[in-house]
C-alpha positions as CSV (number, residue, x, y, z in Angstrom):
1,M,36.6,41.0,-15.9
2,A,34.0,42.6,-19.2
3,T,34.6,46.3,-20.2
4,A,32.7,48.3,-22.4
5,L,34.3,50.4,-25.2
6,T,33.9,54.4,-24.1
7,L,32.1,55.0,-28.0
8,S,30.0,58.0,-29.2
9,P,26.8,56.7,-31.4
10,L,28.0,55.9,-35.0
11,T,26.2,55.7,-38.0
12,A,27.8,52.5,-39.6
13,C,30.0,53.9,-42.1
14,G,30.1,52.6,-46.4
15,G,33.3,50.9,-47.6
16,D,35.3,48.3,-45.5
17,A,38.9,47.2,-45.7
18,S,38.2,43.7,-46.0
19,D,35.9,44.2,-48.9
20,S,38.7,44.1,-52.0
21,G,35.7,42.8,-54.6
22,D,37.0,39.5,-53.3
23,A,33.8,37.5,-51.8
24,K,36.0,34.9,-50.6
25,S,38.1,36.3,-48.5
26,L,37.4,37.7,-44.4
27,T,39.0,39.7,-42.2
28,M,39.3,39.7,-38.1
29,W,41.1,41.4,-35.2
30,T,41.4,40.5,-31.9
31,F,43.2,42.0,-28.9
32,K,44.8,38.9,-27.7
33,Q,47.9,38.5,-29.1
34,S,47.7,35.1,-27.4
35,H,44.6,34.2,-29.6
36,V,46.9,35.1,-33.3
37,Q,48.0,31.6,-34.3
38,A,45.4,29.9,-33.3
39,L,43.1,31.4,-34.7
40,K,45.4,31.6,-38.0
41,N,45.4,27.6,-37.9
42,A,42.0,27.8,-37.6
43,A,41.6,30.0,-40.6
44,A,43.7,27.3,-42.5
45,D,41.4,24.8,-41.8
46,F,38.5,27.2,-42.8
47,E,40.0,27.8,-46.4
48,K,41.0,24.0,-47.0
49,Q,37.3,23.7,-46.3
50,T,35.2,26.5,-48.2
51,G,37.5,28.3,-50.0
52,I,37.0,31.5,-47.9
53,K,40.3,33.0,-46.8
54,V,40.7,34.5,-43.0
55,S,43.5,36.9,-42.3
56,V,43.7,37.8,-38.5
57,K,45.7,40.8,-37.1
58,A,46.1,41.7,-33.7
59,Y,45.9,45.2,-31.9
60,G,47.2,45.4,-28.2
61,P,46.4,46.4,-25.3
62,D,43.1,46.5,-25.0
63,D,43.1,50.6,-25.1
64,A,45.1,50.7,-28.2
65,Y,42.2,48.6,-29.7
66,T,39.9,50.3,-28.7
67,T,41.2,53.5,-30.7
68,K,41.7,51.2,-33.4
69,V,38.6,50.5,-34.1
70,Q,36.6,53.9,-32.8
71,A,38.9,55.2,-35.7
72,S,38.2,52.7,-38.2
73,A,34.3,53.1,-37.4
74,K,34.9,56.8,-38.8
75,T,37.0,55.9,-41.9
76,G,34.6,52.7,-42.9
77,D,37.6,50.4,-42.8
78,L,36.3,48.0,-40.3
79,P,37.2,44.2,-40.2
80,D,34.3,41.7,-41.4
81,V,34.8,39.9,-37.4
82,L,35.7,41.2,-34.2
83,E,36.9,39.8,-31.0
84,V,35.2,41.2,-27.8
85,H,34.7,41.1,-24.6
86,S,31.8,39.4,-24.2
87,D,28.7,41.0,-22.2
88,G,29.7,44.4,-22.0
89,E,32.0,45.8,-25.0
90,D,29.4,43.8,-27.6
91,F,26.5,45.6,-26.4
92,A,28.6,49.1,-26.5
93,L,29.4,48.2,-30.1
94,G,25.9,47.1,-30.6
95,A,24.5,50.5,-29.3
96,T,26.6,52.5,-31.5
97,G,26.2,50.7,-34.7
98,I,29.2,49.4,-35.7
99,T,28.2,45.9,-35.0
100,R,25.0,44.1,-36.2
101,D,22.2,41.9,-34.5
102,I,22.9,38.5,-35.5
103,A,20.2,36.9,-33.6
104,K,18.3,35.5,-36.7
105,D,21.1,34.3,-37.5
106,V,22.1,32.2,-34.2
107,T,19.7,29.2,-34.7
108,A,19.4,26.4,-31.6
109,D,21.8,24.4,-33.9
110,W,24.6,27.0,-33.3
111,S,23.8,28.0,-30.0
112,G,23.8,24.2,-28.8
113,L,27.3,24.2,-29.6
114,Y,28.1,26.5,-26.6
115,Q,28.0,25.1,-22.8
116,E,25.2,25.5,-21.4
117,G,26.0,28.6,-19.0
118,V,27.5,30.8,-21.9
119,Q,24.7,29.8,-24.8
120,K,23.0,33.2,-24.4
121,S,25.7,35.5,-24.1
122,G,25.5,37.9,-26.5
123,V,22.1,38.3,-26.0
124,V,20.0,41.1,-24.7
125,T,18.0,40.0,-22.4
126,P,15.4,41.5,-20.2
127,A,18.4,42.6,-17.3
128,R,20.4,43.9,-19.7
129,Y,18.1,46.2,-21.6
130,K,17.1,47.7,-18.6
131,E,21.1,48.1,-17.5
132,S,20.7,50.0,-21.1
133,E,17.6,52.2,-20.3
134,P,19.3,55.3,-19.0
135,S,20.5,57.8,-21.7
136,D,23.8,57.9,-20.4
137,S,24.5,54.3,-20.6
138,K,27.4,53.2,-23.2
139,T,24.7,50.5,-24.4
140,H,21.6,53.1,-24.4
141,G,19.7,52.2,-27.7
142,I,20.3,48.2,-27.9
143,K,16.7,46.6,-28.1
144,E,15.7,43.3,-26.1
145,G,16.3,40.2,-27.9
146,Q,18.9,41.6,-30.3
147,R,22.4,39.3,-30.1
148,F,25.8,41.0,-30.9
149,S,27.9,38.0,-30.0
150,V,28.9,34.4,-29.9
151,P,31.2,33.1,-27.2
152,L,34.6,32.4,-28.3
153,T,36.3,32.0,-24.6
154,S,34.8,30.9,-21.7
155,G,36.1,30.5,-18.2
156,T,35.8,31.8,-14.5
157,F,38.3,34.0,-11.8
158,G,38.8,33.0,-8.5
159,I,41.4,30.2,-9.7
160,V,44.1,29.6,-7.3
161,M,47.4,28.4,-8.9
162,G,50.7,27.1,-7.5
163,N,54.1,26.8,-8.6
164,K,54.4,23.0,-8.4
165,K,58.1,23.1,-8.0
166,K,58.0,25.5,-5.1
167,L,55.6,24.2,-3.4
168,A,57.0,20.4,-3.7
169,E,60.3,22.1,-1.6
170,A,57.6,23.1,1.0
171,G,56.6,19.3,1.1
172,I,52.8,20.3,-1.3
173,T,52.2,17.7,-3.5
174,E,47.8,18.2,-4.1
175,P,45.8,21.0,-4.0
176,P,44.6,21.7,-0.4
177,A,40.9,20.5,0.8
178,S,39.5,23.9,2.4
179,Y,40.5,27.4,3.1
180,E,42.4,26.0,6.2
181,E,44.4,23.6,4.3
182,F,45.4,26.7,1.7
183,L,46.3,29.3,4.5
184,E,48.5,26.0,6.1
185,D,50.4,25.7,2.9
186,L,50.7,29.3,2.6
187,K,52.6,29.5,5.9
188,A,54.4,26.1,4.5
189,T,55.8,28.3,1.3
190,T,56.3,31.8,3.3
191,A,58.8,29.6,6.0
192,K,60.3,27.7,3.1
193,D,61.0,31.4,1.0
194,P,60.2,34.0,3.2
195,K,60.9,36.7,0.1
196,N,59.3,34.5,-3.0
197,G,57.0,32.2,-1.1
198,G,53.5,34.6,-0.9
199,V,50.7,34.6,-3.1
200,S,50.2,37.3,-5.7
201,L,47.5,39.3,-6.9
202,G,47.1,42.1,-9.2
203,L,45.9,44.0,-5.9
204,K,46.6,47.1,-7.1
205,V,43.0,46.6,-9.1
206,K,41.9,46.3,-5.8
207,A,38.2,44.8,-7.1
208,T,40.1,41.4,-8.0
209,G,40.6,41.1,-3.8
210,L,36.8,41.2,-3.7
211,T,35.8,39.5,-6.5
212,W,38.2,37.1,-7.4
213,S,39.0,35.8,-2.8
214,L,36.6,37.5,-0.5
215,Q,33.3,36.3,-2.4
216,P,33.7,33.0,-3.6
217,L,35.4,32.4,0.1
218,A,32.2,34.0,1.5
219,F,29.7,32.1,-0.3
220,G,31.6,29.3,1.0
221,E,31.4,30.0,4.2
222,L,27.6,31.3,4.2
223,G,26.2,29.5,1.5
224,K,23.7,31.5,-1.2
225,E,21.1,33.4,0.7
226,K,23.4,34.6,3.7
227,Y,25.9,35.7,1.1
228,Q,23.7,37.5,-1.2
229,A,22.3,39.1,2.4
230,L,25.9,40.6,3.1
231,W,24.6,43.4,0.0
232,G,21.1,43.4,1.6
233,K,19.0,46.1,3.2
234,D,18.6,43.9,6.5
235,A,21.4,44.9,9.1
236,S,21.2,41.4,10.6
237,G,23.5,39.7,7.7
238,N,25.1,42.8,6.2
239,F,28.7,43.0,6.3
240,A,28.8,45.1,9.7
241,S,27.1,42.0,11.1
242,A,28.1,38.7,12.7
243,N,28.2,36.7,9.3
244,G,30.1,40.0,7.7
245,R,32.6,39.9,10.5
246,K,33.3,36.3,9.7
247,V,34.1,36.6,6.5
248,L,36.3,39.7,7.1
249,D,38.0,37.7,9.5
250,L,38.4,34.8,7.5
251,Y,39.9,36.3,4.2
252,A,42.0,38.8,6.7
253,R,43.7,35.4,7.7
254,M,45.8,35.7,4.0
255,Q,47.6,39.3,5.4
256,P,50.6,37.3,6.2
257,Y,50.9,35.2,3.0
258,W,50.4,38.4,0.4
259,M,53.7,38.5,-2.1
260,P,55.6,41.8,-1.2
261,G,54.2,45.0,-2.8
262,T,51.3,42.9,-4.5
263,Q,49.1,46.2,-3.5
264,T,51.6,47.8,-6.3
265,L,51.0,45.8,-8.7
266,D,48.2,45.4,-11.8
267,I,46.9,42.3,-13.0
268,D,49.5,41.3,-15.8
269,A,52.5,42.7,-13.2
270,A,51.1,40.3,-10.6
271,D,50.9,37.3,-12.9
272,Q,54.7,38.0,-14.3
273,A,55.9,38.0,-10.6
274,F,54.4,34.6,-10.2
275,A,55.8,33.5,-13.6
276,Q,59.0,34.6,-13.0
277,G,59.4,32.8,-9.2
278,K,58.7,35.8,-6.8
279,S,55.8,34.0,-5.8
280,A,55.1,30.6,-4.6
281,W,51.3,31.1,-5.2
282,D,48.8,33.7,-7.9
283,I,45.2,34.0,-8.0
284,G,43.4,35.0,-11.3
285,G,41.2,33.0,-13.5
286,T,41.3,30.2,-16.1
287,F,42.6,33.0,-18.7
288,T,45.3,33.6,-16.9
289,L,47.4,30.2,-17.9
290,A,48.1,31.7,-21.5
291,F,49.5,34.6,-20.0
292,L,51.7,32.6,-17.8
293,Q,52.9,30.6,-20.7
294,Q,54.0,34.0,-22.5
295,N,56.1,34.7,-19.9
296,G,58.0,32.0,-20.3
297,M,56.1,29.4,-17.6
298,N,55.5,25.9,-18.6
299,P,51.9,24.9,-17.9
300,E,52.6,21.9,-16.9
301,D,54.2,23.3,-13.9
302,V,51.5,24.9,-12.7
303,M,48.8,23.7,-10.1
304,A,45.3,24.7,-10.4
305,F,42.2,25.0,-8.4
306,G,39.1,26.8,-7.3
307,F,39.5,29.3,-4.7
308,P,38.4,26.9,-1.8
309,G,35.9,27.1,0.9
310,P,36.0,26.9,4.3
311,E,36.3,23.3,6.4
312,K,33.1,23.7,7.7
313,G,31.5,26.5,5.9
314,A,27.9,25.9,4.3
315,V,29.7,25.1,1.0
316,P,32.7,24.0,2.0
317,K,33.4,22.7,-1.9
318,P,32.4,25.1,-3.9
319,A,31.6,25.4,-7.8
320,L,32.7,28.3,-10.1
321,A,30.7,29.2,-12.6
322,P,32.1,29.4,-16.2
323,L,30.8,32.6,-18.0
324,A,31.5,34.0,-21.7
325,L,34.9,36.1,-21.2
326,T,35.4,37.0,-25.4
327,G,33.2,36.8,-28.0
328,L,33.0,36.9,-31.5
329,A,30.8,40.4,-33.2
330,A,30.2,40.7,-36.8
331,T,30.5,44.1,-38.0
332,S,27.4,46.3,-39.6
333,T,30.0,47.4,-42.6
334,S,31.2,43.8,-44.1
335,K,30.5,43.1,-47.5
336,H,30.3,39.5,-46.9
337,P,28.5,38.7,-43.7
338,E,27.2,35.0,-44.4
339,N,30.6,34.3,-44.9
340,A,31.2,35.9,-41.1
341,A,28.5,33.9,-40.0
342,K,29.8,30.7,-41.8
343,W,33.2,31.8,-40.0
344,M,32.1,32.2,-36.6
345,K,30.2,28.9,-36.7
346,F,32.7,27.2,-37.4
347,L,35.0,28.1,-34.6
348,A,32.5,26.9,-32.5
349,Q,32.4,23.3,-33.7
350,P,33.8,21.2,-31.8
351,K,37.2,19.8,-33.5
352,T,37.5,23.4,-34.1
353,A,37.5,24.6,-30.5
354,A,39.4,21.9,-29.3
355,R,42.1,22.9,-31.5
356,F,41.8,26.4,-30.6
357,A,42.0,24.8,-26.9
358,K,45.2,23.7,-27.3
359,D,46.9,25.8,-29.3
360,A,45.9,28.9,-27.2
361,T,45.7,27.3,-23.5
362,E,42.3,29.0,-22.9
363,V,38.6,27.4,-22.6
364,P,37.2,27.2,-25.4
365,S,33.1,28.2,-25.3
366,T,32.1,25.1,-27.0
367,E,31.4,22.3,-25.3
368,L,33.9,19.4,-25.6
369,G,32.4,16.7,-23.2
370,D,35.0,13.8,-22.6
371,D,37.7,15.4,-25.4
372,A,38.4,18.6,-22.5
373,A,41.2,16.7,-20.8
374,A,42.9,16.0,-23.8
375,A,42.6,19.1,-25.9
376,M,43.4,21.9,-23.3
377,G,46.0,19.8,-21.9
378,A,45.9,18.8,-17.8
379,T,46.7,21.9,-16.2
380,L,43.6,24.2,-18.1
381,A,41.3,21.2,-17.6
382,A,42.2,21.0,-13.9
383,M,41.1,24.0,-13.7
384,T,37.6,23.3,-15.5
385,K,37.0,21.1,-12.7
386,A,36.1,24.0,-10.6
387,F,33.1,24.5,-13.0
388,A,31.3,21.2,-11.6
389,G,28.6,21.6,-8.5
390,A,25.0,21.8,-8.4
391,P,23.6,25.4,-9.1
392,E,23.6,25.7,-5.1
393,N,26.8,25.1,-4.7
394,T,27.9,27.1,-7.3
395,Y,29.2,30.9,-7.1
396,D,28.0,32.6,-10.0
397,P,29.6,36.0,-10.6
398,T,27.2,36.9,-13.3
399,V,24.4,37.0,-10.5
400,N,23.9,40.5,-9.0
401,D,20.3,41.4,-8.9
402,F,20.8,41.0,-5.3
403,R,22.8,44.0,-5.2
404,P,21.8,47.8,-5.0
405,P,21.2,49.2,-8.6
406,T,23.2,51.7,-8.1
407,Y,26.3,49.3,-6.3
408,D,29.9,50.1,-7.4
409,Q,32.3,47.3,-6.5
410,D,35.4,49.2,-6.7
411,S,34.3,52.0,-4.0
412,M,34.0,48.7,-2.1
413,A,37.1,47.0,-2.8
414,E,38.6,50.0,-1.6
415,I,37.3,49.3,1.5
416,L,38.3,45.7,1.5
417,A,42.0,46.9,0.8
418,D,42.2,48.5,4.4
419,L,41.9,45.6,5.8
420,T,44.0,43.1,3.8
421,P,46.4,44.0,2.5
422,L,46.8,47.4,3.4
423,K,46.0,46.5,7.0
424,K,44.7,49.8,8.0
425,K,41.3,48.9,9.6
426,D,40.1,45.7,11.6
427,A,37.4,43.5,10.5
428,Q,34.8,45.3,12.3
429,T,35.7,48.3,11.2
430,A,35.7,47.3,7.7
431,G,32.8,45.7,7.9
432,K,30.7,48.6,9.4
433,D,31.8,50.9,6.3
434,M,31.0,48.6,3.9
435,A,27.9,48.0,5.5
436,K,27.4,51.7,5.3
437,L,28.4,52.4,2.0
438,N,25.9,49.9,0.9
439,D,23.3,51.2,2.8
440,N,23.8,55.0,0.6
441,F,24.0,52.3,-2.6
442,W,20.3,51.8,-1.6
443,A,19.4,55.0,-0.6
444,S,20.5,56.3,-3.5
445,A,18.9,54.1,-6.1
446,E,15.4,54.4,-4.1
447,K,15.4,58.7,-4.7
């Protein structure tokens, strides 16, 4: 889900809208309207403790936020703190000089507050630095070891949600224990309500089918090594192989159950359809629940679980690794960097993060331990149960080093969409085309 801004390199401008000469005030911008009240509530507590007032403003959607940040960087009226998309946008902003390196500020006692899997989010790792080296990279100019954000929210995708009322009408009261049971549940809800009993997914963004459904399904069926081999150079294990056809056949079994027209819907529209009762199921992520709530759906009316593995697969109960979704970045023009750091660290405190989770209906990046269920509510806590699993049984979407360096998921997803929901190709043909495209990626990488 991480994105990067398309920005030209900028030199940090002097002047700052947050600098009114008052060292006891800060400004923060976010692109998520659902975070505003939660951040304002945290700001009120922060002011009581420190005497520092934080003004929070939202600019959205994402494109409008990008435009606002770009324009303000040029005119010198950036806020002190920005909420950013983690591990993408943060690096792009750092590369242009809009945000500053906070590596020396984030000490072990601070980073240790976060969930283990996201503690290094925002850090320029060797792999991130390598990605930045090409001169046309959006993050060109960052240096290994720098840190341009700390995580605020975390989560994962590949989360299936069901409308409890619709499910109960079809006799379903528990999450499916396997992919086969999930298909049976889909069959039951569509039989009960042929028009509105299917599953929605924002397949206008075709990569959602690949990354949110096919990939966790393939991991569950094949296990880590054979799953990664689908993108390898060896034809005996790629998408055209027996293993490739097997997972594509499994995925194609969802064909009868897609919500009518789901291939024309973007992610938000698919989630809205679910909230409006036009589908019984929705595939998204932990971040979806807040959006459903914004659109009038009670979180307690949602059954949630990780995309299930096949009953006889190599990993029948796959876990889903959490990843940082949004983070906090300090602007280079802030006149109060120490106070900005205090605010960012305050948001990482367990008590603050627990309240933020409840107020925003989001999974915080802070490790909440046994208090997680009480803080987040039953449905969001149920989603986080998908995080629990041994490393070898955990599907981690951030691990991509087994794919060709020039890999493009969007073009791969185009082929997958021709299999389902478009039904233009069968599994064998789709597998051959995906393998051919993957071979081309490897060939171009070796030139």
